[in-house]
C-alpha positions as CSV (number, residue, x, y, z in Angstrom):
1,M,176.1,53.6,55.9
2,T,175.2,55.1,52.5
3,E,172.6,57.8,52.1
4,N,170.2,55.3,50.4
5,H,170.6,52.8,53.3
6,Q,169.9,55.6,55.8
7,K,166.7,56.5,53.9
8,A,165.5,52.9,54.0
9,D,166.3,52.6,57.7
10,D,164.5,55.9,58.5
11,F,161.4,54.8,56.5
12,L,161.2,51.5,58.3
13,E,161.7,53.2,61.7
14,Y,158.7,55.6,61.0
15,F,156.6,52.7,59.7
16,N,157.4,50.5,62.7
17,E,156.5,53.3,65.1
18,I,153.0,53.6,63.5
19,E,152.5,49.8,63.6
20,K,153.6,49.6,67.2
21,Y,151.3,52.4,68.2
22,L,148.3,50.7,66.6
23,N,149.2,47.4,68.1
24,N,149.3,48.9,71.5
25,K,145.8,50.2,71.0
26,D,144.6,46.7,70.3
27,D,144.0,44.0,72.9
28,N,144.9,41.4,70.3
29,S,148.4,42.6,69.5
30,N,150.2,41.7,66.3
31,I,147.0,41.1,64.3
32,G,148.6,42.5,61.1
33,F,148.9,45.9,59.7
34,T,146.1,45.6,57.2
35,R,143.7,44.4,59.8
36,L,144.7,47.2,62.2
37,I,144.0,49.8,59.5
38,G,140.6,48.2,58.8
39,K,139.7,48.1,62.5
40,Y,140.5,51.7,63.3
41,Q,139.6,53.6,60.1
42,D,135.9,53.8,61.1
43,S,136.5,55.0,64.6
44,D,139.7,57.1,64.2
45,K,139.4,60.1,61.9
46,I,143.1,60.4,61.3
47,I,143.5,56.7,60.4
48,R,140.5,57.0,58.1
49,Q,142.1,60.0,56.5
50,Y,145.4,58.3,55.8
51,A,144.2,54.7,55.4
52,G,144.8,54.6,51.6
53,E,148.3,56.1,51.9
54,L,149.2,53.8,54.7
55,M,148.4,50.8,52.6
56,H,150.6,52.1,49.8
57,L,153.4,52.8,52.3
58,K,153.0,49.2,53.6
59,D,153.9,47.9,50.2
60,I,157.1,50.0,50.3
61,R,157.8,48.6,53.7
62,N,157.4,45.0,52.4
63,L,159.8,45.7,49.6
64,L,162.4,47.0,52.0
65,V,162.0,44.2,54.6
66,H,162.2,41.4,52.1
67,N,165.1,42.9,50.1
68,N,168.3,43.2,52.1
69,N,170.1,44.4,49.0
70,Y,168.1,47.6,49.0
71,Y,166.9,47.3,45.4
72,A,164.0,49.6,46.4
73,I,164.8,52.9,48.1
74,P,162.1,55.3,49.4
75,N,162.2,58.7,47.7
76,E,162.1,62.0,49.6
77,F,158.3,62.3,49.0
78,S,157.5,58.9,50.6
79,L,159.9,59.5,53.4
80,E,158.4,62.9,54.3
81,K,154.9,61.5,53.8
82,I,155.4,58.6,56.3
83,K,157.1,60.9,58.8
84,N,154.2,63.3,58.7
85,I,151.6,60.5,59.0
86,R,153.6,59.1,62.0
87,D,153.5,62.5,63.7
88,K,149.7,62.9,63.1
89,V,148.8,59.3,64.2
90,I,151.0,59.2,67.3
91,N,150.5,62.8,68.4
92,P,147.2,64.0,67.0
93,P,147.3,67.9,66.8
94,K,145.3,69.6,69.6
95,V,143.2,72.7,69.3
96,Y,145.6,74.6,71.7
97,P,148.0,76.3,71.0
98,L,147.1,76.2,67.3
99,F,144.0,78.3,68.3
100,N,145.3,80.7,70.9
101,S,144.1,84.2,70.1
102,K,142.9,86.9,72.4
103,V,139.2,86.4,73.0
104,E,137.2,89.6,73.0
105,T,134.1,89.7,75.2
106,V,131.5,92.2,76.2
107,S,129.9,92.8,79.6
108,N,126.3,92.2,80.2
109,Q,126.2,95.6,81.7
110,Q,127.4,97.4,78.6
111,P,125.1,99.6,76.6
112,I,123.8,97.5,73.7
113,I,124.3,100.3,71.2
114,K,128.1,100.3,72.0
115,V,128.2,96.6,71.5
116,I,126.4,96.8,68.1
117,K,128.9,99.4,66.9
118,F,131.8,97.3,68.2
119,M,130.5,94.2,66.4
120,K,130.0,96.2,63.2
121,E,133.5,97.6,63.3
122,R,135.0,94.1,63.8
123,S,132.5,92.4,61.4
124,Y,131.5,90.1,64.2
125,S,128.3,88.1,64.0
126,Q,128.5,87.0,67.6
127,I,130.5,87.7,70.7
128,P,130.7,86.1,74.2
129,V,129.1,87.9,77.1
130,V,130.6,87.9,80.6
131,N,129.6,89.3,84.0
132,N,131.5,91.6,86.3
133,D,133.7,88.7,87.4
134,N,134.6,87.9,83.8
135,Q,132.6,84.7,83.9
136,F,131.0,83.5,80.7
137,L,127.2,84.1,80.6
138,D,126.0,83.6,77.1
139,L,126.7,84.3,73.4
140,I,125.1,87.3,71.9
141,T,124.4,87.1,68.1
142,N,123.2,89.4,65.4
143,N,120.0,87.4,65.2
144,A,119.2,88.1,68.9
145,I,119.9,91.8,68.3
146,S,117.6,91.9,65.3
147,R,114.8,90.2,67.1
148,W,115.2,92.6,70.1
149,I,115.1,95.6,67.8
150,G,112.0,94.2,66.1
151,S,110.3,93.9,69.5
152,L,110.7,97.6,70.0
153,A,108.7,98.5,66.8
154,D,105.4,98.8,68.6
155,K,106.6,100.3,71.8
156,D,106.4,104.0,72.8
157,R,109.7,105.7,73.3
158,A,111.5,103.0,71.3
159,Q,114.5,105.3,70.6
160,I,115.0,106.1,74.3
161,I,114.7,102.4,75.2
162,F,117.3,101.5,72.5
163,E,119.8,104.1,73.7
164,Q,119.5,103.0,77.3
165,A,119.3,99.2,76.9
166,L,122.1,97.0,78.2
167,V,123.4,93.7,76.7
168,K,121.6,91.7,79.4
169,D,118.3,93.1,78.1
170,V,119.0,91.6,74.7
171,L,120.1,88.1,75.8
172,D,116.5,87.0,76.3
173,Y,116.1,87.2,72.5
174,E,118.7,84.7,71.8
175,E,117.3,81.6,69.9
176,E,116.6,78.6,72.1
177,S,118.2,76.5,69.5
178,S,121.5,78.4,69.7
179,V,124.1,75.9,70.5
180,F,127.6,76.3,71.9
181,E,130.0,74.0,73.8
182,F,133.1,74.2,76.0
183,I,136.2,72.0,75.5
184,S,139.6,71.6,77.2
185,K,142.7,73.0,75.6
186,E,143.9,69.3,75.4
187,A,141.0,68.5,73.0
188,L,142.1,67.1,69.6
189,I,141.3,68.9,66.4
190,V,139.7,65.8,65.0
191,D,137.2,65.8,67.9
192,V,136.3,69.5,67.3
193,I,135.7,68.8,63.6
194,D,133.4,65.9,64.6
195,K,131.4,68.2,66.9
196,F,130.8,70.7,64.1
197,E,130.0,67.9,61.6
198,E,127.6,66.0,63.9
199,S,125.8,69.2,64.8
200,Q,125.3,69.9,61.1
201,K,124.0,66.3,60.5
202,K,121.4,66.9,63.3
203,G,120.2,70.1,61.7
204,K,121.5,72.3,64.5
205,K,124.1,75.0,64.0
206,L,126.9,74.8,66.5
207,E,127.4,78.6,67.0
208,A,130.7,78.3,68.8
209,I,133.1,76.1,70.8
210,F,134.9,77.8,73.6
211,I,138.4,76.6,74.7
212,T,139.3,76.8,78.4
213,D,141.9,75.1,80.5
214,S,139.8,72.1,81.4
215,G,136.6,72.7,79.4
216,K,134.7,74.4,82.3
217,K,132.4,77.3,81.7
218,S,133.7,79.1,84.7
219,E,137.3,79.3,83.4
220,K,139.0,82.0,81.4
221,L,138.2,81.8,77.7
222,L,141.4,80.9,75.7
223,D,139.9,81.0,72.3
224,I,136.6,80.7,70.4
225,L,136.1,78.4,67.5
226,T,133.4,78.7,64.8
227,S,132.7,76.9,61.6
228,W,134.8,79.6,59.9
229,D,137.8,77.9,61.5
230,L,137.1,74.5,59.9
231,P,139.3,75.1,56.8
232,E,142.3,75.7,59.1
233,M,141.6,72.6,61.0
234,Y,141.2,70.6,57.8
235,S,144.5,72.0,56.6
236,E,146.2,71.0,59.8
237,L,145.1,67.4,59.3
238,E,145.6,67.6,55.5
239,I,141.9,66.7,55.0
């Protein structure tokens, strides 16, 4: 088999894997590739992302299938492109282990002044709060700290209160509209992107998404995602 024949066969194999995967998702199998793309591009973010390219790649497939003499040979770019799309469609990337950094937390019993200094040193705008059993309690933000400090303005002995206050004393000043969620480490990146985008559409800022083994609040935090991580997620999906 020549190198050109191998390229053509590899291209057809990748394309057929995509088509088979989409057909298996559909109750009415073998409805045609174009109709499959049209059906899923509204509900599947990855299909929507690659819909245009998949239709161009379909034209290359048709040339190869209907031309046994291999007058048309896929180049390296189209071969790499369809392989990459095949991987993204069949095995959508998950948040974990792409996002798997050490999650820094603070105790609700820590002096707030130490936490403020720690957040300043790390340039953190928010940080998870845990109890003595290392269970998640809440998210403390710069906004809550600012409101708490403002509440001391008219109080006697404000400096003493400030120096002795604990993290738990400040949590009550967190905004009621503050939003965070928990997801399983098996969650797809596309679903995380949707959560941030839907929250923005509703006019609510999703402060953070916490990753745990199965998405339960009581489990160990594996990582924390914020809107600052969106560019990396978009890059992973080539969006």
